[in-house]
N, C-alpha and C positions, 0 to 999 in steps of 0.2 A: 770736837773736833777739829784736827790740826790739820791742815793743807800743807801736803807736802811740795816743793816747785823742785821738780828736779831740772838740773840743766841738761840739756842733750843738744844734739849734732845733725844735721839733715842727713837721712840713709838715702844712699843712690835707688832706684828702680820702684820707686810707690806709685807708677802709674795707674789707676784701677782701670783694667779691660772692661768687657762687655757686662761683665757681673762681680765688682768690685776686684779687691788686689789679690794674688793668687800665689803663690809658691812655697816653696819646698818648706815642710815642719822645720828643717834644721834652720831654714832664714828668720821664721817667724820666731824661732825660738833665743835667738840671741838678743843681748840684753837693748832694752830700746826699742826694740822692733816696735812690738803690738803698740806698746805707748806711744809712740812717736804718730803712727799711723790711723791710733785713733783721736789722740788729740789735733791732729789734723781736721779728723772729721770735724769733732765736736767747735773747733774753732772757724770751720768753712760755715757749718752750717747754724751757729748761734745767733739765735736772734737780738735784736738790738736792747729787748730789756735781760735777755739772760734764761736760763732753762730755769727759774724761779714754777715753780707748779706744773712743769712740764713732766711726763712721762715719757719713757724709753722702754720698749722694749726689746730683750735678747736673748740668744735662742741658737744650738746649730745642730748639724746632724748628728754629733757621740762620737764626731773622728779624735782620731788624737790630736793632743793639745786641747782639745774643747774646752775643756771643764778649767783648766789654768788663764787660759785666755780670757774667757767667761768673768772668773775671779777680779785679772786685772781689767775689768770692762767695769763692772761694779764697781769698786773704788774710784777710779775715773769719773764716771761717774756722778758720784756721790762730791766728790773735789770741786767735779766741774756747777754742782749747785740746782742737777735734777731736784724734782721733787719725787719722783719714785721710777724703782725699777721695776718691771714684770719679765720673769724669766722663770721658762717650760723649768720641771722638776726634771733634776738630772742634766741639766744643761739642753734639755732636749725641744726642739721644735722645729717643725718641716719647713720652708722657706714658705710654701703656701699658707700653713698653719701662722708664722710669724705675721703674713701680709694679713690674714683673716683676724689676729688680735689687734695688731695695730690699730685697727680699723674698727673692732667690736670694743675699742678702750680708746678710742680718737687720741693715741699716744702721737704727740709728734715723730716720732719717726722709731727706729730699730737698726740693731748691727745684727746682722747675720752671721753666724761664725761656719763657714762650710766652702769648700773645694766641689762643689755638687759633684759631680758622675766623677772626679780625677781619686785616683786610688788616695786609702790612708795606711795610717801606722807611722813610726819613728820616720821611714826613710820616703814616706809618701807627699800629701800635699795640704796647705790646709789653705783658708781662705775669709776674710771678712768684706761684706759690705753693706753701705747702709741706706736704707729703705726709707722712706719719704713719708708724711700724715697718710698719703692718701693709700700706702701700704706698697707700693710698687719702689725698683731699684730706681735711685739718685738717676735722675737725667744728667747730659752730658757739662749740662755748665755748671752742676755742683761736683760730680767728680772731677772740672778740671780746676774748680777752686779747692777741693782737696790734694791735688797732686800739688797746686800751685805752694798750699800751705807746706807738703813737707818739705820742699826745696828749702823753707824757710824757719823754719819752725827752730829753737833757741831754748824751750823747756815745757814739758808736760808737768799738770797737776795730778797726787793721787793723793792716798792717805796707807798711813804705816797699820795695819790692821789684821787679825787673824781673816784666815777662809771662812767665809759663812756656808752653812749648811743648806746643800741647794736640791737636796733631795725629797726634804721633806717641804708638803704645802703647807700655806700661811704667807702671813705678812712678820718680819721682821726689823730692826732698823740699823741703820749703818750711820751714823749720825744722823742729822736732818733727812737721809735720805729712807724712804721705805719700799723694804726689797719683795715685791711680793711673787712667792714660788708655787707657778699654779700648774695643775693638769693641763699637759700639752697635747691634749685632745681633746676638752669639755668643750672651748669655743669652734673650735674648728666642725665637730661631731654637730653642735647644735647647728652651725651654718649648711652644714648638708641636708640636715634633718628639714630648713624649708626646702633647698632647692628640689629634694628629688622625693618620693612617692617610698617612702621605706614599707609600707605595707605591700605594696605591689609588689617590690625586691623579695621581701619574705616570702610573698608567696609563690615568687620564682624559684627560690631554694629548695621550696616546700616539695614543689612538682617533681625535685632529682635534678634540678639544672648543678650543674659543677664547673667551679672557678677554681683557677690553680694562679696563685700569687705569690710571686717572689719578692721579695722583700730585699734581698740583695744583703741579707744582715747592716743593713743603712736605716735608715731616717723615720721611714714609712711603715715597720713591723707593729711597733703600739699601734698605731692608726687604722692598718689592714685588721687587726685581730677585732679591735676594738667595734670596726663597723663592717665588718663581711661575716666576723664568725659569731660576736657579741650578740649585735645590733641586729642582723640580716636571719641570721641562724645559719649561717652556712660551717659546714662538717669544722670539726677541729682537722686541720692539718690542710685544710683548704689555703694556709696561709703560710710560705715556706721561707727559712733565714728571714723567722720576724722578730730576732731580738739583735738591735742596734748596737754592732762591735768598733772597739776602735780601729780597728783595722782591716772591717766589713769583713773577716775571717780569710784577712788574705787574697780577698777576690778584688776585681777591678768592677765598683758599682755602676756601671752604664750601661743601662737596659737596651741592650743592639745585640742581634744573632750572635755574635763572638762571644760577648760576655755572658749570656743568659742561655748560652748553646745547651743546658741540659733541658732549660724550658723548653723551648724550641724542641727538640727530640721527642719530648713527653708529647707535645701539640700533636705531632706529627704519627705518632704512634697508633697502633689498634685499638687502644683503650682510653682516647686522649679526652681530657674533660672536656666541655662546649665551650669555654674561654680561657685562655691563658693571658696573662700579663704581671708587667715589672714594675716596677719605677726605681730610683737610682736614688747617691748617696743624701742627697739632703730633700728627696720626694717631688722635684721639678716635674720630671720626666715621665713618659707612660710606653711601654711596649703593649702593642695587642697582636694577640694571634688567635687565629680562629681553628677549631679540630681542622689540621688539614694547609691553614692558608693562614701567612703573616699578614698584617694588613701594616702598609706602609705610613709614617707618621704622616704624611702629606697627604695620604687617603683616606687615614681616620681622620684627620680634621675636616676635610670633604663631605665624607660619609657623617659626622656628626651633625656638621652646618644642614646638611639634607633632610635630617631626623631627629632634629631638635625637639622639637615638639611632643614629641613623647617622655619627654620631662616638666613637671610642674611647673618649674621655674620658664620653660623656654615656648611655655605652649600658646603665648598669642603672637609669636615669631622673632625674627631677629632683627635689629636694627641696622646690621650690616656685619662685614666681616674682614678679617685682615689678615695677612701672610707676611713672613721675611721674604728677600726679594728671590734669597736661594730654593723658598719651596716651592712647589709643585703648582702648576696654575689650576690644577682638580678644583678646589674651591670656588676660582674665579667661575668657571661653569656653572656650580651650583650656585651661588650669588646673581648669576645672570639669568638664570630661571626663577628663583626667588622674586629679581626683581627691588634687590637690594644693595647698597654697595660694595665694593669690595677694595680692600686698603693697600697696597706694596708697600712695605719699609723694611731698613735693613734690619740685619740681624742682631737683635739683642729686646729684650723682654719691655725694657725701658721706653722703648720707639711706638710700642702697644697703648702706653700708659696716656699721653694725652687724647687718643681715638675711642677709649673707655671713661675718663674723666668724665668727655665731652659727650656723652650716649651715640658714637657714632657707630661705636660695632656693640655687637652683643658676644661673639665668639670670635677667637685669634688663635694664632698655632705656626710652629715652626717644623721643619723636616727634621729635625736637632731633637724630635721625640716629646716637645713642648707644645703641648695643647693647655687652653684656659678660657675663660667666661668674665664677664663683670662682675662675678663675687667676689674676686681677689683682684688683685695688681701683680700677678704672679703664674706664673704656669703651671699645673696643677695635676700630678699624677694621678692621686686615688679618687679626686673627682672628675676625670675622664674615662675612670672603669666604672664608676659610676654611671655616666652617661651614658656608655657602654650597653651595663646593665640593662636600662632604662628601654633603650632600643629594643632591646633583644627581649625583656618581658613583653613590652608594647606590641613586635610585632612576631613573635613567637615564630621567627625564623635562625635558621643556625648566621653564623657569623660569612658562611661560605654564600650562603642563600641570598642575603642583604648584599654583598661586596659584585656579585653576579649581577644584579638586579639594577646598583649604581651603577658599574659600569655598562649596561646596556643602553642605562637612561642617558649618562654623561657623558660615555666613553672613555676610555680606559688612560692616563698618564703614566707610561712607564717612564721609571726615575731611581736614580742609584748615584749614592753619593760613597766616592772613592777618598780616602785618610792615606795620607803619606806622613806619618807624627814623627816628632824628633828629630826634624831634617833640619842641617844646620843652617843656622837663620840668615847667614847671609847668602847663601845659595837660591833658598825658597825668596829672598825679595831683590834678589838678582833675577830668577824665573818670572815675578810679578813684573818687574820694571821693563826688561825686556818686552814681555808680552803688552803691556800698557804705550810702551814708545810705537810698539807697531798696531794696537789698533782703529787709530784712525786711516788707515791703506786698507784696511779689510773692507768693509760694505761695499757692494758689489763682485768680489770675487767667488771661485767658486772654485772649492777643496773637495775633492773626492766624493764630487757630483752632486757636491749640496752649496748651493749659493745663500752668502752671509748676507743678510739686511740689516745685521743690527752687530754692533761693536763698540762698545762702550765702559765707563768705569762707572758704576751706579750711583748715585746722587739724589736725595731725598727731600724734598721740602715738606715742613710740616704741613698739615693743612690745619690745624688746631692753632699754632702760634707762628707759625711760619719760618722758626729757624730751620737752618738748612744741615745735613748731613753728606759730606762728600768723601771719596774713595770708599766705596763699601761695597764692592767686587766688581771684577770685573765679566763682564755680559757678553755673549757669542751668539747671536740669535740666526737661524736659519730659516728658508723662504718655507721651509714646510713645517714651520710653527717650532720645529724642534730648538734646542738651546744646550751651550755649556757656560757653566758659572763657575770662577776659580776666584778663592779667599785664603786668604790667610788667617787663621784661628785668632781669637783672643783668650782662649779659656785655657791651653797647657801653661806649662811651667816650666819647661825647659824645651830647648830649640824653636821649632817652629812648627805648626801644623798647615801642611796644603792640603786644602779640600775641597775635592773638583766634583758638582753637581752635572747631572746628566740626565737629559728630561728628552720625550718625543712621544706626541700623543697621537693612540691607534684608535679609531673612530669605528673599524670593522668589529663587532663583536664574535666573530669568528678567531679574529685573534687576540683574543683576553685572557686566552689561558695559560701565554710565555711563560717562561722564565727570564724576568725583565732584565739579567746580564746577558743573554740570549738576545733578547729584543733587541738590548742595547748597545751589541757585540760591536755594529762598526760606528756608532759615535763614540765608545769609549776608548777605541784608538786613533782614530781623529781628536778627543781631547789631550789624548797624551802627545800625539805629534805635532798638533797645534805648539803645543806651549814648551815642545823637549823636554819632558820632566824628567825620563832617563837620565838624560845628557847633566841637567844641573843639578839634579838630587842623585842619580846613581841610584836608584831604586826603578827595579820593575816592572816593580807590583806594591798596589797600595797594599797600607797594614791593615786596615780595616774597612770594610766593604757593605753599607746597610744600604 
C-alpha cells in the first residue's frame, strides 16, 4: 500500500455548524473539498499513538454524492492508519443507527455523510459531521479544532485504488485496512428489541391498529420496513415512500406540516389511521400526528416523558430530562411533577451528550422535531415512533385522548415556530444585532399590554464540564409566562434562516382546543413588530410555520 500525499491549500468557509459542515453538492464536488475537510477531521482528532488498532464508522443517508464521498473517506482512512472501517451496505446508515454502531462496536468515532432534513439531488445539499466515541456529535472544542485545521492544511493522505464494492455485506481489504460492509439495520434493530416489548407491539397491530409511516424517500425506509412491517406485523403499505433516493424523490425530506402535507391530510381524513408518523433525510427527526390531531414536537417530548414507563427500557423511571432553550417548557412541568431535574441547553444535540454520558438525563428533545434518550447519542425518529406505539399499546387510548388528558393535568403550552428562510445574511444579522443592542433596556417595559420581565442573549454553562456557550439565542419573556425567542439557524446552506419561537401557557382546559396560530395571534404580531421583521427582511410572512 503506497500512501499518496497530495498537496493542497485551505478552502474558505469550512466552519462546522450545529451538525457538521453543510454546503451545496456542487461545493463538496469541487477538487480537494471533501479531502480537505476529512483530513482536517483526522488531524484534529488523531490520538498521540495514531489510529492503529482503531475503527471508524462511515455511512450516510443515501443522498446525491453519498457513494462518491464514502469511497474517498475509506481511502483516506486507510492512508491515515485506521485498522477498520465499518460501513453500512450501500453507504446507508441513519444518523441514530450510526451512533448505535459506533457504540456497539466500540469504534473510535464515525463520519456521517448527510445534510439531515435539507433537500438532496445534484442541486441540493450535502454534509459531513464527525461523531465521537460516545456516538454523539463532536463537542465544540473538537469542531473548533477541525475548523482551525481547515485554515492551515497543506496536504491530505489517500490511496490511488479502485472503488470498493459497498453493496455486498462482508469484509474486504484495502491495504492494511479491513473494510466491513454491514447490514445497516441489524445493530439498530437489536437495540430496539432490547428497549421495547415487541410482543406487545405485535399484539397492538394484530388488534387492527393502523400506522402510516412516511419515510420521505430517505434513510429510514429500510429501518421502517424491517421493524414496523416485518418484525411487528404491520400490513404491507404501512410504510410509504420507503426507498431511499438520491434526490428524495424531488421532495424536501423535512417532517413538518408543509413538507409532509399529504400525511397530515390523510390523518385529518374520515378514515385516518390511528397514528401517522414521518422521519427526515437522515432519520433523526420525527413527526407525530394522531387521528385528527397534530402533536407538536415540544408536546411530544412532554408526553413521552410523562408516559415513558410504558416501555420496558424506562419502566424504572427517568433520571432527568433536557430540552433545547427554544423548545417549549411543557416538559418542565412534567419533570416538576415527576420530581426529576430538567435542563435547558442551547440548540444542538451535542449539548445533551455530556448530560447523557453523566447519567443526569434519560430523555431529551428539541422543538425542531428531534427526540431521543440515553440509548444512543443522537435524536432518533424511529425510536420516537416505537415509544409512541408503546404508550398507545399500554394505555389503549387514542392520541387525541392522551393529549387531552395530558393538557388537563399539566396545562397546555401553545407554541409555534416561524421560519424566514434564505434571508439575505447581512439583513438577518443586522436584525439580530439591532435587537441585541436593545435588550438591556427592555425589562420593565410594557408592549401591547404585556410587561417584559426578561430580555437576554442566552448563555449556557455546562453542569458536567463547566464549559460556557454564549450567544445562543435572544429571549424576551413576559410577566404572564409567555415568551419570544429569536435565533439564526446553523443548518442552512444559503443565506440565513431566521427562526422565531412563540410560546404561551394556558392552564384553562376550556381553552385547550384552540388552533395554536389563533391562540398565539397577538404574540405573533408582537414578535414581528418588536424585531421589525418586515423592515429588515422584506418578508411579510414566514416561509414555514410549525
